[in-house]
C-alpha positions in Angstrom: -7.8 18.5 17.4 -8.0 14.9 18.3 -8.5 12.5 15.4 -12.0 10.6 15.4 -12.0 7.4 13.7 -15.5 5.7 13.2 -16.2 2.3 12.2 -19.7 1.7 10.6 -22.0 -1.0 9.7 -22.5 -1.0 6.1 -26.0 -2.4 5.0 -27.6 -1.3 1.7 -25.5 1.7 1.7 -21.9 2.6 3.0 -21.6 4.1 6.5 -25.2 3.2 7.3 -24.6 3.6 11.0 -21.7 3.9 13.5 -21.0 0.8 15.6 -17.8 1.9 17.4 -15.4 4.9 17.4 -12.0 5.8 18.7 -11.1 9.3 20.2 -7.8 10.1 22.0 -6.8 6.6 22.1 -9.9 5.1 23.7 -12.3 2.9 21.7 -16.0 3.4 22.4 -18.5 0.7 21.6 -21.9 2.0 20.6 -24.7 0.0 22.0 -27.5 2.2 20.7 -28.2 4.7 18.0 -30.9 6.6 19.8 -31.5 9.1 17.0 -30.5 10.1 13.3 -31.0 13.2 11.4 -30.2 14.8 8.1 -29.1 18.2 7.0 -27.7 19.2 3.7 -24.4 17.4 3.3 -24.4 15.7 6.7 -26.1 12.8 8.8 -26.0 13.3 12.6 -26.3 10.2 15.1 -27.1 10.4 18.8 -25.6 7.3 20.3 -25.0 5.8 23.7 -21.9 3.8 24.4 -21.4 0.8 26.5 -20.1 3.0 29.4 -23.3 5.0 29.5 -22.2 8.1 27.8 -24.0 10.1 25.1 -22.5 11.4 21.8 -23.5 13.3 18.8 -21.4 12.2 15.7 -21.7 14.0 12.5 -20.7 12.5 9.2 -19.9 15.2 6.5 -20.6 13.1 3.5 -19.1 15.0 0.7 -15.6 15.3 2.5 -16.2 11.7 4.2 -15.2 13.2 7.5 -16.6 12.3 11.0 -16.8 15.0 13.9 -17.8 15.0 17.5 -20.5 17.5 17.8 -21.7 16.9 21.6 -21.1 14.9 24.7 -23.0 14.1 27.7 -21.9 12.0 30.7 -24.1 9.2 31.3 -23.8 9.2 35.1 
């Protein structure tokens, strides 16, 4: 499994929203957080990257682990 590293904006709370992430040696700049939703123990973010692709990132807060849950090519 490839390592997912996420850099976040920290406003009034830590890891408020992702601003960029690295996966398989490629850095993706997030240009828009389209949606955010919560489930017990996790926060999900649907984001659009600078290259036009869409990702769903999940932050498991108790373990402080990020996961990639979905991907859609923007073309």
